[in-house]
KEKE-3310 file (N, C-alpha, C; in steps of 0.2 Angstrom, whole numbers, plus 5000, padded with zeros to 4 digits):
npx = (4748:4757:4773:4781:4775:4777:4791:4793:4787:4795:4807:4803:4800:4812:4819:4813:4817:4831:4831:4824:4832:4843:4838:4835:4847:4851:4842:4847:4859:4866:4869:4883:4890:4887:4895:4908:4924:4925:4933:4941:4937:4946:4952:4960:4958:4950:4939:4933:4930:4921:4911:4907:4902:4891:4884:4881:4873:4862:4858:4854:4844:4835:4831:4822:4811:4804:4795:4784:4767:4758:4755:4757:4766:4777:4781:4784:4795:4804:4806:4813:4825:4830:4839:4851:4855:4861:4874:4880:4883:4894:4907:4923:4924:4918:4914:4907:4898:4890:4885:4877:4867:4861:4856:4848:4838:4832:4826:4818:4809:4802:4795:4788:4780:4771:4765:4757:4763:4772:4788:4800:4815:4822:4827:4826:4831:4843:4851:4851:4862:4873:4870:4871:4884:4890:4886:4892:4906:4906:4904:4915:4924:4923:4927:4940:4957:4967:4982:4998:5005:5016:5018:5021:5027:5020:5017:5007:4991:4988:4977:4967:4969:4977:4981:4978:4990:4995:5004:5000:5002:5002:5000:5004:4999:5009:5009:5016:5015:5013:5001:4989:4986:4992:5005:5009:5020:5030:5025:5024:5038:5042:5035:5040:5054:5053:5048:5059:5069:5082:5080:5066:5051:5037:5025:5019:5024:5023:5022:5029:5038:5043:5060:5064:5064:5073:5085:5089:5094:5088:5083:5076:5079:5075:5059:5046:5031:5018:5004:4996:5005:5018:5035:5047:5063:5074:5087:5100:5098:5087:5083:5080:5072:5065:5051:5039:5045:5048:5035:5029:5038:5035:5022:5022:5029:5020:5008:5011:5014:5002:4993:4990:4978:4978:4988:4989:4996:5012:5029:5043:5059:5077:5086:5092:5085:5068:5055:5045:5052:5058:5047:5039:5034:5030:5035:5029:5031:5042:5059:5062:5049:5047:5056:5052:5040:5024:5015:4997:4985:4971:4972:4976:4968:4968:4972:4972:4965)
npy = (5086:5082:5088:5077:5065:5068:5067:5054:5048:5053:5046:5033:5033:5035:5024:5014:5018:5016:5002:4997:5000:4993:4981:4979:4977:4965:4956:4955:4947:4934:4934:4930:4934:4948:4952:4949:4954:4966:4977:4970:4970:4978:4974:4982:4994:5008:5015:5005:4995:5002:5004:4990:4987:4995:4990:4977:4980:4985:4974:4965:4973:4974:4960:4960:4965:4955:4950:4958:4960:4969:4982:4995:4994:4989:4999:5009:5004:5002:5016:5020:5013:5016:5028:5023:5017:5027:5029:5018:5017:5025:5021:5013:5000:4989:4976:4969:4977:4978:4965:4966:4974:4966:4957:4965:4969:4956:4954:4965:4962:4952:4958:4967:4958:4953:4965:4966:4970:4969:4964:4959:4952:4941:4924:4921:4910:4908:4918:4915:4906:4914:4925:4920:4916:4929:4935:4928:4931:4945:4947:4942:4950:4963:4962:4958:4958:4973:4978:4984:4994:5000:5011:5011:5020:5020:5019:5011:5006:4994:4981:4990:4996:5007:5023:5039:5051:5061:5067:5056:5045:5032:5026:5011:4999:4989:4976:4974:4964:4965:4967:4981:4993:4991:4996:5011:5018:5009:5002:5011:5014:5002:5002:5013:5010:4998:5004:5012:5003:4997:4986:4984:4979:4978:4965:4959:4952:4958:4971:4987:4998:5014:5020:5031:5034:5026:5031:5041:5035:5034:5032:5027:5038:5042:5043:5052:5053:5063:5068:5067:5072:5068:5067:5065:5060:5058:5047:5049:5059:5072:5077:5086:5077:5079:5086:5077:5066:5071:5074:5061:5054:5062:5059:5045:5044:5051:5045:5033:5037:5043:5033:5029:5032:5039:5048:5065:5075:5079:5081:5081:5078:5078:5081:5093:5098:5100:5089:5096:5107:5102:5100:5111:5123:5136:5145:5153:5154:5158:5155:5150:5146:5136:5127:5122:5116:5108:5094:5092:5081:5084:5092:5084:5077:5066:5055:5039:5030)
npz = (4947:4961:4968:4974:4968:4955:4955:4958:4947:4937:4939:4938:4924:4919:4923:4916:4903:4903:4906:4895:4884:4887:4886:4873:4868:4874:4868:4856:4857:4866:4884:4887:4876:4876:4886:4883:4880:4887:4899:4914:4932:4945:4960:4968:4965:4970:4965:4957:4967:4975:4965:4962:4975:4976:4965:4970:4981:4975:4967:4978:4983:4972:4972:4982:4977:4971:4979:4980:4977:4972:4960:4964:4975:4968:4959:4968:4975:4965:4961:4972:4971:4958:4957:4959:4947:4939:4945:4941:4928:4925:4928:4926:4927:4918:4915:4925:4929:4918:4919:4931:4927:4918:4927:4935:4925:4923:4936:4938:4927:4932:4942:4934:4927:4938:4939:4929:4917:4902:4897:4886:4889:4885:4889:4905:4912:4906:4912:4925:4930:4928:4936:4949:4950:4948:4960:4970:4966:4968:4981:4987:4980:4985:4998:4997:5002:5003:4994:4996:4984:4970:4957:4939:4925:4909:4891:4888:4891:4900:4900:4903:4915:4918:4925:4919:4915:4908:4893:4885:4892:4905:4922:4929:4940:4952:4962:4979:4987:5001:5013:5015:5028:5040:5045:5040:5038:5037:5026:5016:5014:5009:4997:4990:4990:4982:4970:4966:4964:4954:4946:4945:4937:4926:4929:4918:4904:4891:4893:4891:4901:4906:4908:4915:4929:4934:4930:4938:4950:4963:4980:4996:5009:5021:5030:5038:5046:5051:5059:5046:5037:5026:5026:5015:5012:5000:4993:4981:4967:4962:4947:4932:4918:4906:4898:4898:4904:4917:4922:4923:4931:4943:4945:4947:4959:4968:4967:4972:4985:4990:4990:5002:5013:5025:5023:5019:5015:5007:5007:4997:4995:4989:4999:4995:4983:4980:4974:4967:4961:4950:4941:4940:4930:4930:4938:4948:4961:4974:4976:4988:4992:4983:4986:4998:4996:4998:4993:4991:4994:4990:4979:4968:4956:4949:4957:4964:4976)
capx = (4753:4761:4781:4783:4773:4781:4798:4793:4785:4801:4812:4800:4801:4820:4821:4810:4821:4837:4830:4822:4838:4848:4834:4835:4854:4851:4838:4851:4864:4866:4873:4890:4893:4886:4900:4914:4929:4924:4938:4939:4937:4953:4950:4965:4956:4945:4933:4930:4928:4915:4906:4905:4898:4885:4880:4879:4868:4857:4856:4850:4838:4830:4829:4817:4805:4800:4790:4779:4762:4754:4758:4759:4772:4783:4783:4787:4801:4809:4808:4818:4831:4832:4844:4858:4858:4865:4881:4883:4885:4900:4913:4928:4923:4912:4911:4903:4892:4885:4881:4872:4862:4857:4852:4842:4833:4829:4822:4813:4804:4798:4791:4783:4775:4767:4761:4754:4767:4776:4795:4804:4822:4825:4826:4829:4835:4850:4854:4852:4869:4878:4869:4873:4891:4892:4885:4898:4912:4906:4904:4922:4928:4922:4930:4947:4962:4970:4989:5003:5007:5019:5016:5026:5025:5020:5013:5002:4986:4988:4970:4962:4970:4981:4979:4980:4994:4997:5009:4998:5005:4998:5003:5002:5000:5012:5009:5022:5014:5012:4994:4989:4982:4995:5010:5009:5027:5034:5022:5026:5045:5043:5033:5045:5060:5052:5048:5066:5073:5084:5078:5059:5048:5030:5025:5017:5030:5022:5021:5035:5038:5049:5066:5067:5065:5079:5091:5091:5097:5084:5082:5073:5084:5071:5052:5043:5024:5015:4997:4994:5011:5024:5041:5051:5070:5077:5094:5101:5098:5082:5085:5075:5073:5062:5044:5035:5048:5047:5028:5028:5041:5032:5015:5024:5030:5014:5003:5014:5014:4995:4988:4988:4973:4980:4993:4985:5001:5018:5035:5047:5066:5083:5090:5093:5080:5061:5052:5041:5056:5059:5041:5035:5037:5026:5040:5025:5033:5049:5064:5061:5043:5047:5060:5048:5033:5021:5009:4991:4981:4965:4973:4978:4961:4969:4974:4968:4966)
capy = (5081:5085:5087:5070:5061:5070:5065:5047:5047:5054:5041:5027:5033:5035:5017:5010:5019:5012:4995:4995:5001:4987:4975:4978:4974:4958:4952:4954:4943:4931:4937:4929:4939:4955:4954:4948:4959:4972:4977:4967:4974:4978:4975:4986:5001:5010:5016:4998:4992:5006:5002:4983:4987:4998:4985:4971:4982:4986:4967:4963:4977:4972:4954:4960:4967:4950:4948:4962:4958:4975:4987:5001:4992:4988:5006:5013:5001:5004:5023:5021:5010:5019:5033:5019:5016:5033:5029:5012:5018:5030:5018:5010:4993:4988:4969:4966:4982:4976:4959:4967:4977:4961:4954:4970:4968:4950:4954:4970:4959:4948:4963:4969:4952:4954:4971:4965:4974:4964:4966:4954:4953:4935:4919:4922:4904:4909:4923:4913:4904:4920:4929:4916:4917:4936:4937:4925:4935:4952:4947:4941:4956:4969:4960:4956:4962:4978:4976:4989:4994:5005:5012:5012:5024:5017:5022:5006:5005:4987:4979:4996:4997:5013:5030:5043:5056:5066:5065:5050:5040:5029:5023:5004:4996:4983:4974:4972:4958:4967:4970:4988:4994:4989:5001:5015:5020:5003:5000:5017:5013:4996:5003:5017:5006:4994:5009:5014:4997:4997:4980:4983:4979:4976:4957:4956:4952:4962:4978:4991:5003:5019:5019:5037:5034:5022:5035:5045:5032:5036:5028:5030:5040:5043:5045:5054:5054:5066:5072:5067:5075:5063:5071:5060:5062:5053:5047:5050:5066:5074:5082:5086:5072:5081:5088:5071:5062:5074:5073:5054:5053:5065:5055:5038:5045:5054:5039:5028:5040:5045:5027:5028:5037:5043:5053:5070:5080:5076:5085:5076:5081:5074:5085:5099:5100:5098:5086:5101:5111:5100:5099:5117:5127:5142:5150:5158:5154:5160:5150:5147:5142:5130:5122:5120:5115:5102:5092:5091:5076:5086:5095:5079:5074:5059:5050:5033:5027)
capz = (4950:4966:4967:4976:4963:4949:4955:4957:4940:4932:4941:4935:4917:4917:4924:4910:4897:4904:4906:4889:4880:4888:4884:4866:4866:4876:4863:4849:4858:4872:4889:4886:4870:4878:4891:4880:4878:4892:4904:4921:4938:4949:4967:4971:4962:4975:4961:4955:4973:4976:4960:4963:4981:4974:4961:4975:4985:4970:4966:4984:4984:4967:4973:4987:4973:4968:4984:4980:4973:4969:4955:4968:4979:4963:4957:4974:4976:4959:4961:4977:4969:4952:4957:4959:4941:4937:4947:4939:4921:4924:4930:4922:4928:4914:4914:4930:4930:4913:4922:4936:4924:4916:4933:4936:4920:4924:4942:4936:4923:4936:4945:4929:4926:4943:4939:4922:4912:4899:4895:4884:4889:4884:4893:4912:4914:4904:4916:4932:4933:4928:4942:4955:4949:4949:4967:4974:4965:4970:4988:4988:4978:4990:5005:4996:5005:4999:4994:4995:4977:4967:4950:4934:4920:4903:4886:4887:4896:4901:4902:4905:4922:4919:4927:4914:4919:4903:4888:4882:4896:4911:4928:4930:4947:4953:4970:4983:4991:5008:5014:5017:5034:5046:5047:5034:5037:5034:5019:5011:5013:5005:4991:4987:4988:4976:4964:4965:4963:4946:4943:4945:4930:4926:4929:4912:4899:4885:4894:4891:4905:4905:4913:4917:4936:4936:4928:4944:4956:4969:4985:5002:5014:5027:5030:5044:5045:5057:5058:5039:5033:5025:5024:5012:5010:4995:4991:4974:4965:4958:4942:4926:4913:4901:4900:4899:4909:4924:4924:4924:4937:4949:4946:4950:4966:4971:4967:4977:4992:4992:4990:5009:5014:5031:5021:5016:5012:5007:5005:4994:4993:4989:5003:4992:4979:4981:4968:4964:4958:4943:4937:4940:4924:4930:4942:4951:4968:4976:4976:4995:4993:4979:4990:5004:4993:5000:4989:4994:4991:4987:4973:4963:4955:4946:4961:4965:4983)
cpx = (4757:4769:4783:4781:4776:4788:4798:4791:4791:4806:4810:4801:4808:4822:4819:4814:4827:4836:4828:4827:4842:4845:4835:4842:4854:4847:4842:4856:4864:4870:4880:4893:4892:4892:4907:4918:4929:4930:4936:4939:4944:4951:4955:4963:4950:4938:4929:4927:4921:4909:4903:4900:4891:4880:4877:4873:4861:4854:4852:4844:4832:4827:4822:4810:4801:4795:4784:4773:4758:4758:4761:4766:4778:4785:4786:4794:4806:4811:4813:4825:4834:4838:4851:4860:4862:4872:4884:4886:4891:4906:4917:4926:4917:4909:4906:4897:4887:4881:4876:4866:4857:4853:4847:4836:4828:4824:4817:4807:4800:4793:4786:4778:4769:4762:4757:4757:4772:4783:4799:4811:4826:4824:4829:4833:4842:4854:4855:4859:4874:4877:4872:4881:4894:4891:4890:4904:4912:4906:4912:4926:4928:4926:4938:4952:4966:4978:4993:5005:5012:5017:5022:5023:5026:5016:5008:4997:4984:4981:4966:4963:4974:4977:4982:4984:4997:5003:5007:5001:5000:5003:5000:5004:5004:5012:5015:5021:5012:5005:4994:4985:4985:4999:5012:5017:5031:5031:5024:5034:5046:5041:5037:5051:5059:5051:5055:5071:5075:5082:5070:5057:5041:5029:5022:5022:5029:5021:5028:5034:5044:5054:5068:5068:5071:5086:5094:5094:5094:5084:5078:5078:5081:5064:5050:5036:5021:5009:4996:5000:5016:5029:5046:5058:5072:5084:5095:5100:5092:5084:5080:5077:5070:5054:5040:5038:5047:5040:5027:5031:5038:5025:5017:5025:5024:5009:5005:5013:5006:4990:4986:4984:4974:4986:4989:4990:5008:5024:5040:5054:5071:5088:5092:5087:5073:5058:5048:5046:5058:5053:5038:5038:5034:5031:5036:5028:5040:5053:5063:5055:5043:5051:5056:5041:5030:5015:5003:4987:4975:4966:4975:4972:4962:4971:4969:4970:4968)
cpy = (5084:5084:5080:5065:5062:5067:5057:5045:5047:5048:5035:5027:5032:5028:5013:5011:5015:5005:4993:4995:4995:4981:4973:4975:4967:4954:4950:4949:4940:4935:4936:4933:4946:4957:4953:4954:4965:4971:4974:4972:4973:4979:4979:4994:5003:5012:5010:4995:4995:5004:4995:4983:4990:4993:4979:4974:4983:4979:4964:4966:4975:4965:4955:4962:4961:4948:4952:4959:4963:4979:4993:5000:4992:4995:5010:5010:5003:5011:5024:5019:5013:5024:5029:5018:5021:5032:5023:5013:5022:5027:5014:5002:4990:4981:4968:4971:4980:4970:4961:4971:4972:4958:4959:4969:4962:4951:4959:4967:4955:4952:4966:4964:4952:4960:4971:4970:4969:4967:4960:4955:4946:4930:4920:4916:4905:4914:4920:4910:4910:4924:4926:4917:4924:4937:4934:4929:4941:4952:4946:4947:4962:4968:4958:4961:4967:4977:4983:4989:5000:5006:5014:5016:5020:5021:5017:5006:4998:4985:4984:4998:5003:5019:5035:5049:5061:5063:5058:5044:5038:5027:5016:5002:4990:4981:4972:4966:4959:4970:4977:4988:4992:4995:5005:5017:5015:5001:5005:5016:5008:4998:5008:5014:5001:4998:5011:5009:4997:4991:4979:4983:4977:4968:4955:4957:4957:4969:4982:4997:5008:5019:5025:5037:5031:5026:5039:5042:5034:5031:5031:5032:5040:5045:5047:5056:5057:5070:5073:5070:5070:5067:5065:5062:5056:5053:5047:5058:5067:5079:5081:5081:5075:5082:5082:5067:5064:5073:5066:5052:5056:5061:5048:5039:5047:5049:5034:5030:5040:5039:5026:5034:5042:5048:5059:5075:5077:5081:5080:5079:5076:5077:5092:5102:5097:5095:5092:5106:5109:5099:5106:5121:5134:5147:5155:5159:5156:5154:5146:5143:5136:5125:5119:5117:5108:5101:5091:5086:5079:5090:5091:5075:5067:5054:5044:5030:5019)
cpz = (4955:4965:4968:4971:4957:4949:4955:4950:4935:4933:4937:4927:4915:4918:4918:4904:4897:4903:4898:4884:4881:4886:4877:4864:4868:4871:4857:4850:4865:4877:4888:4881:4872:4882:4888:4878:4882:4897:4911:4926:4942:4956:4971:4969:4966:4971:4959:4961:4975:4971:4961:4970:4980:4970:4965:4979:4981:4968:4972:4984:4978:4968:4978:4983:4972:4973:4984:4975:4969:4965:4959:4972:4974:4961:4962:4975:4971:4959:4967:4975:4962:4952:4957:4952:4938:4939:4944:4932:4920:4926:4925:4922:4925:4914:4919:4931:4924:4916:4927:4933:4921:4922:4935:4932:4922:4930:4941:4932:4927:4940:4940:4927:4932:4943:4932:4917:4909:4896:4893:4884:4888:4889:4900:4915:4912:4909:4923:4934:4933:4934:4948:4955:4951:4957:4971:4973:4968:4978:4990:4986:4983:4996:5004:4999:5001:5000:4993:4988:4976:4960:4945:4928:4913:4898:4884:4893:4897:4904:4905:4912:4924:4922:4922:4917:4914:4898:4885:4886:4902:4916:4929:4936:4947:4961:4973:4986:4998:5008:5017:5024:5040:5049:5041:5033:5034:5027:5014:5009:5008:4998:4987:4985:4982:4969:4962:4963:4955:4943:4942:4938:4931:4925:4922:4907:4893:4886:4895:4896:4904:4910:4916:4925:4938:4934:4934:4950:4962:4974:4991:5007:5021:5026:5037:5042:5052:5055:5050:5035:5033:5023:5022:5010:5006:4994:4984:4973:4960:4953:4936:4921:4906:4903:4902:4905:4916:4926:4926:4931:4943:4950:4949:4957:4970:4972:4972:4984:4994:4991:4997:5011:5020:5029:5017:5012:5012:5004:5003:4992:4993:4994:5001:4988:4981:4974:4964:4959:4951:4938:4936:4935:4925:4934:4945:4958:4969:4976:4983:4995:4988:4983:4996:5002:4996:4996:4993:4990:4987:4981:4967:4961:4951:4950:4962:4972:4982)
residu = (MET:ASN:PRO:ALA:LYS:ARG:LYS:THR:PHE:THR:ARG:TRP:ILE:GLY:LEU:ILE:LEU:VAL:ILE:SER:SER:CYS:ALA:ALA:THR:LEU:GLN:ALA:GLN:PRO:PRO:GLN:HIS:PHE:LEU:ALA:GLY:LEU:PRO:PRO:CYS:ASP:SER:GLN:ASN:SER:ALA:HIS:ARG:GLU:ALA:VAL:ALA:ILE:SER:LEU:THR:THR:TYR:VAL:ALA:LEU:HIS:GLU:ILE:GLU:GLN:TYR:ALA:SER:ARG:ALA:ASP:VAL:ILE:ASP:SER:LEU:SER:LYS:ILE:SER:PRO:LEU:PHE:GLY:SER:LEU:GLY:ASN:GLU:GLU:CYS:ALA:GLU:HIS:LEU:SER:LEU:ILE:LEU:LEU:ALA:SER:MET:LYS:LEU:VAL:ALA:VAL:ALA:TYR:GLU:LYS:ALA:ASP:ILE:GLN:LEU:ASP:ILE:GLY:ASN:SER:GLU:ASP:LEU:ALA:PRO:LEU:LEU:GLU:HIS:TRP:GLN:GLU:TRP:ALA:THR:GLY:PHE:VAL:SER:GLU:GLU:LEU:LYS:THR:GLN:PHE:TRP:LEU:GLY:SER:PHE:SER:ASN:TYR:GLN:GLY:ARG:GLY:ILE:VAL:VAL:GLY:CYS:GLU:SER:TYR:LEU:LEU:PRO:VAL:GLU:THR:GLY:LEU:ALA:ARG:GLY:GLY:ASP:THR:LEU:ALA:GLU:LEU:SER:LEU:ALA:LEU:SER:ALA:LEU:PHE:ASP:PRO:HIS:GLN:ASN:HIS:PRO:ALA:THR:ASP:VAL:VAL:THR:GLU:ASP:TRP:ILE:LYS:GLU:LEU:GLY:LEU:SER:VAL:ALA:GLY:ILE:GLN:ILE:ASP:ASP:GLY:LEU:ALA:GLU:ILE:ALA:LEU:GLY:GLY:GLN:LEU:ARG:GLY:ILE:GLY:THR:CYS:GLY:ASP:ALA:ILE:LEU:GLU:ALA:GLN:ILE:LEU:GLN:THR:VAL:PHE:GLN:PHE:THR:ASP:ILE:ALA:ARG:ALA:LYS:ILE:THR:ASP:GLY:GLU:ARG:ASN:LEU:TRP:GLU:ILE:VAL:ASP:MET:SER:GLU:LEU:LEU:SER:VAL:GLU:ALA:ARG:ARG:GLU:TYR:ILE:TYR:GLU:ARG:GLU:THR:LEU:ASN:TRP:LEU:ARG:ASP)
# end
């Protein structure tokens, strides 16, 4: 078997295994139960938006398989689409990715039948209304307007939407209501001002957020953005709160700043102290280097655009 055929055969077998394992689950319970309790997708989460976009592309591609009549055409088409399945299973946005897998199984089953291969995945008529609803939802989801947000620290991962930042804590997003993509300087200023507002809180009444950031009395004194570098001067005083408090404070500010993809670097000070000075425990840098420290987007692997 030549390498090209071997690669196609391997993908084909992998796809059969994925679909067969999912099919066994579907046979045991109806689709509505299969999806119940899984976390929702968040249109302001870039990873979720990308996952849904991939799912939608896969859905459309699998629809095209139904027109093929020969076994060779079906296998060739599935071998080209199957790599997409690997990227669907590793996202947080579980509810609608599970649904698209059901859609995939239904459509591939049609292709199997045309290729004289039988795979019992249940009654496809039960899936039809779910698939129609999902496609309408996904199309709107990927085109939904991005909103400017700020992030609050909490020990609760509300609806699975939090960003893990250490000390068993999360950052939870709160929308400001202002659309993103117009004026980064104005949008960032609004987002930070909302974050530092002593009356800010999470819109869900059952979510408790930490008040450490309020204790410092911070405000926005000035922002300059030039060639991807945001220089942010804060009013109030940056000072240590405690190991966890310092880390969460830093994460709240950085996530709020770096939500804007045109900002690659950020220097954050209160006029005297750099934000880095209150969180850096290593003391590997000189006093001067710590005071002039610039955060780099690329070094923060927990960031969410």
